[in-house]
C-alpha positions in Angstrom: 45.4 11.4 13.4 45.8 8.7 10.7 43.1 7.7 8.2 42.9 4.4 6.3 42.9 4.4 2.5 39.3 3.1 2.5 38.1 5.9 4.7 39.7 8.5 2.5 38.4 6.9 -0.7 34.9 6.6 0.7 35.0 10.3 1.7 36.2 11.4 -1.7 33.5 9.3 -3.4 30.9 10.7 -1.2 32.1 14.3 -1.8 32.1 13.7 -5.6 28.6 12.2 -5.4 27.2 15.2 -3.5 28.9 17.6 -5.8 27.6 15.9 -8.9 24.1 15.6 -7.4 24.1 19.3 -6.5 25.4 20.2 -10.0 22.6 18.3 -11.6 20.0 20.1 -9.5 21.3 23.6 -10.3 21.9 22.8 -14.0 18.4 21.5 -14.3 17.0 24.5 -12.5 18.8 26.8 -14.9 17.0 24.9 -17.7 13.6 25.8 -16.3 13.0 23.2 -13.6 10.9 24.9 -10.9 11.8 24.8 -7.2 8.9 23.0 -5.5 7.9 21.0 -8.6 11.0 18.8 -9.0 13.3 19.6 -6.1 13.4 21.2 -2.7 15.8 22.1 0.0 14.9 20.2 3.2 16.1 20.7 6.8 15.7 17.5 8.8 14.7 17.0 12.4 18.4 17.0 13.4 19.1 20.2 11.6 21.0 18.8 8.6 20.2 20.2 5.1 19.5 17.9 2.1 18.5 18.4 -1.5 15.2 16.6 -2.1 15.2 15.6 -5.8 12.0 14.0 -6.9 12.2 14.7 -10.7 12.7 11.0 -11.4 11.6 7.8 -9.8 13.6 4.5 -9.9 12.0 2.1 -12.3 13.2 -1.0 -10.5 12.9 -1.6 -6.8 14.0 -5.2 -6.8 17.5 -4.3 -5.5 16.4 -1.9 -2.9 17.8 -2.7 0.5 14.7 -2.7 2.7 16.2 -2.3 6.2 14.7 -3.4 9.5 11.7 -1.7 11.0 11.5 -1.4 14.8 8.4 -1.1 17.0 8.7 0.3 20.5 5.9 0.1 23.1 5.5 2.7 25.8 2.9 2.6 28.6 2.6 4.3 32.0 4.5 1.3 33.3 7.5 1.8 31.1 7.3 5.4 29.9 11.1 5.8 29.7 12.0 2.2 28.9 10.7 1.2 25.5 9.8 -2.4 24.9 10.9 -3.8 21.5 7.9 -5.6 20.1 8.7 -8.6 18.0 6.2 -10.3 15.7 6.4 -14.1 15.5 7.7 -15.6 12.3 4.2 -16.7 11.3 3.1 -13.1 11.7 0.0 -14.1 13.7 1.0 -13.5 17.3 3.0 -11.2 19.5 4.2 -11.2 23.1 4.6 -8.2 25.4 5.3 -7.7 29.0 3.6 -4.2 29.1 0.8 -4.2 26.6 -2.6 -3.8 28.2 -5.4 -5.1 26.1 -7.9 -2.9 27.9 -6.3 0.3 26.7 -6.5 1.9 23.3 -3.5 1.9 20.9 -1.7 4.9 19.5 0.9 4.4 16.8 3.3 7.2 15.7 5.9 7.4 13.0 8.3 9.9 11.4 9.2 11.0 7.9 12.4 11.5 5.8 15.7 11.7 7.6 14.2 11.2 11.0 13.8 8.4 13.6 11.5 7.4 16.5 13.8 9.0 19.2 13.4 12.5 17.8 12.2 15.2 20.2 8.7 15.6 18.7 7.8 11.9 18.8 8.9 11.6 22.4 7.0 14.8 23.3 3.8 13.4 21.8 4.4 10.1 23.6 4.8 11.9 27.0 1.8 14.1 26.4 -0.4 11.1 25.5 0.6 9.1 28.5 0.3 12.1 30.8 -3.3 12.6 29.8 -4.4 9.0 29.0 -3.7 5.4 30.0 -2.7 4.0 26.5 -0.5 1.7 24.6 1.8 4.0 22.6 3.8 2.4 19.9 6.5 4.2 17.9 7.7 3.0 14.5 11.4 3.5 13.7 12.1 3.1 10.0 15.3 5.2 10.0 17.3 2.5 8.2 15.2 3.4 5.2 14.3 7.0 5.8 17.9 8.1 6.1 18.5 7.7 2.4 19.8 10.7 0.6 17.8 9.7 -2.5 14.3 10.8 -1.6 12.4 8.7 -4.1 13.8 5.5 -2.5 12.5 6.6 0.9 9.2 7.5 -0.6 8.8 4.2 -2.4 9.6 2.3 0.8 6.5 3.7 2.6 4.4 0.9 1.1 6.7 -1.7 2.5 6.8 0.0 5.9 3.0 0.3 5.9 2.6 -3.4 5.3 4.9 -4.0 8.3 2.8 -1.8 10.5 -0.3 -3.6 9.3 1.3 -6.9 10.3 2.0 -5.5 13.7 -1.6 -4.4 14.1 -2.9 -7.7 12.9 -0.8 -9.5 15.4 -2.1 -7.3 18.2 -5.7 -7.9 17.0 -5.3 -11.6 16.9 -3.2 -12.0 20.1 -5.2 -9.7 22.4 -8.6 -9.6 20.7 -8.4 -5.8 20.3 -10.6 -4.2 17.6 -9.8 -1.6 15.0 -12.0 0.8 16.9 -9.2 1.1 19.5 -6.5 2.1 17.1 -5.4 5.6 16.1 -2.4 6.0 13.7 -0.4 9.2 13.6 2.2 10.0 10.9 4.2 13.0 9.9 5.2 13.7 6.2 6.1 10.3 4.6 5.0 8.8 7.9 1.4 9.8 7.1 1.5 7.7 3.9 2.9 4.8 5.9 -0.1 5.0 8.1 -2.4 5.2 5.1 -0.9 1.9 3.8 -1.2 0.4 7.3 -4.8 1.2 7.3 -5.3 -0.1 3.8 -3.6 -3.5 4.5 -4.8 -4.1 8.1 -7.2 -7.0 8.6 -9.7 -4.7 10.4 -10.8 -1.2 9.5 -8.8 1.3 11.6 -10.7 3.8 13.6 -8.6 6.9 12.9 -5.6 8.1 11.0 -4.1 11.5 11.6 -1.9 12.8 8.8 0.5 15.6 9.9 1.3 17.5 6.8 1.5 14.4 4.5 4.4 14.5 2.1 3.5 16.1 -1.3 6.5 15.2 -3.5 5.7 12.0 -5.4 2.2 11.7 -3.8 0.4 14.9 -4.9 2.9 15.9 -7.6 2.7 14.1 -9.9 -0.9 13.1 -9.1 -1.2 9.4 -8.3 -4.0 6.9 -7.5 -5.5 7.1 -4.0 -4.2 3.6 -3.4 -0.7 5.0 -3.2 -1.2 7.9 -0.8 -3.1 8.7 2.4 -6.8 9.5 1.8 -10.1 9.1 3.6 -10.6 5.5 2.5 -7.8 4.3 4.8 -9.7 4.6 8.1 -13.2 5.3 9.5 -11.9 8.8 10.1 -9.0 10.5 8.5 -8.0 14.0 9.7 -5.2 15.9 8.0 -3.3 18.9 9.3 -1.8 21.1 6.5 1.0 23.5 7.5 3.3 23.6 4.5 0.8 23.0 1.7 2.1 23.2 -1.8 5.7 22.7 -0.8 6.5 19.8 1.5 2.9 18.9 2.3 -0.5 18.2 0.7 -2.2 21.2 -0.7 -5.5 19.6 -1.5 -8.1 18.0 0.8 -7.9 14.2 1.0 -9.3 13.5 4.5 -12.8 13.5 6.0 -11.7 16.6 7.8 -8.8 18.8 6.6 -7.4 21.5 8.9 -5.6 24.6 7.5 -4.0 26.8 10.2 -3.0 30.2 9.0 -4.1 29.2 5.4 -2.2 25.9 5.7 0.7 27.2 3.6 4.2 28.5 4.5 5.2 30.5 6.2 3.6 29.5 9.5 3.8 32.2 12.2 7.1 32.2 14.0 8.9 30.5 11.0 11.4 33.0 9.7 14.8 33.2 8.1 15.8 32.0 4.7 13.1 30.4 2.7 14.4 26.8 3.0 14.6 27.0 6.8 11.2 28.6 7.1 9.5 26.0 4.9 11.0 23.1 6.9 9.9 24.9 10.1 6.3 25.2 8.7 6.4 21.5 7.8 7.3 20.7 11.4 4.6 23.0 12.9 2.1 20.2 12.1 3.5 17.9 14.9 4.0 20.9 17.2 0.3 21.9 16.9 -0.8 18.3 17.3 1.3 17.7 20.4 0.0 20.8 22.1 -3.6 19.8 21.2 -3.4 16.7 23.4 -3.7 18.8 26.6 -6.9 20.5 25.4 -10.4 19.0 25.8 -12.9 19.2 23.0 -14.0 22.7 22.1 -11.0 24.3 23.6 -7.5 25.0 22.2 -7.3 25.1 18.4 -10.9 26.1 17.6 -11.5 25.7 13.9 -14.3 26.8 11.6 -15.7 25.1 8.4 -15.3 27.5 5.5 -15.0 27.5 1.7 -11.6 29.1 1.7 -9.0 30.8 3.8 -9.8 34.1 2.2 -13.4 34.0 3.3 -12.4 32.8 6.8 -9.8 35.6 7.0 -12.4 38.3 6.4 -14.7 36.9 9.1 -17.4 35.2 6.9 -17.2 31.8 8.7 -18.1 31.8 12.4 -20.5 28.8 12.9 -20.2 25.1 13.7 -16.7 25.2 15.2 -14.7 22.1 16.1 -11.4 21.4 17.8 -8.3 20.6 15.7 -6.0 17.9 16.9 -6.1 14.9 19.2 -9.6 15.6 20.6 -11.3 16.6 17.4 -14.9 15.5 16.7 -14.5 12.4 14.6 -17.8 13.2 12.8 -16.3 16.4 11.4 -16.4 16.7 7.6 -14.9 19.3 5.3 -12.2 22.0 5.4 -11.5 23.9 8.6 -9.5 27.0 9.2 -8.0 28.6 12.3 -5.2 31.0 13.4 -2.3 30.4 15.8 0.3 32.3 17.8 3.8 32.4 16.6 5.2 30.4 19.5 4.2 27.8 22.1 1.5 27.9 23.3 0.2 28.2 19.8 -3.5 27.8 20.4 -5.6 31.0 20.7 -9.0 29.5 21.2 -12.1 30.9 19.5 -10.5 33.7 17.5 
């Protein structure tokens, strides 16, 4: 097998970059930089391992190559054949062969080093369309998310959020649908994208679900609510915490915040070396949510309002339960706690 000089040179440069990058991380850590505060190991949806360095943020984003963002529509008419939605150049109209203006809209997106065709997004899509007649739209921003430099991917969430907002505005104007019919769902960095989409949309969005919203550069260091998902972004914001204090939010920023098994790693069934178990815990958020779609209200992931996990764990909080997940009560307010099994099916009901 023969290799061109360009391929060899690119490979050498890439290896030197990774080696230098890793050396910086380990050297900095030896100087007292704490794991979890300035860097993390991250296992992506496809199983590849990356160093997430968020100790510094680019000062200038003018030269950032904002790649394309793709929107794919799925309905019961085209559940396996996504329709690529394209917004007109004036950003005020959209044409679709499959969109049904009578049905509600669900929009789903991914986080760092992921894409819309990953297994968990497709599973949520199938579950939604199995149970309900909906317009399900997936957002693919993998041209930006697959950037080894995490801060660049994090900074691009505002741009992607604006693009999602333009899509929503076009649907609202073209089909006269209201914000009350729209539910946005995002995992990790995708949760912040949906927060921006809600903030920039012409109409108030009914609901945003944040699946373990990314913590690095959003909760540490602490920033303005205008730059992260919080309860001002929709009529109802529910947040599911599964890797709190590491990859995900630790504090409560929604109308209702759900903390399974304390909301921190390691989630039941996530084992092995720390880095793998933490990424597994981060992913439990979309696994729990996908499973919740099949449960009607007051079944499945029954959660209880409580002051803390410690008090819940000793049995002090047993009143006013609600369901976590897709069919939660959108009037729920506060912090909720519940337990899960260590494998699918995770829900254990009223325990």
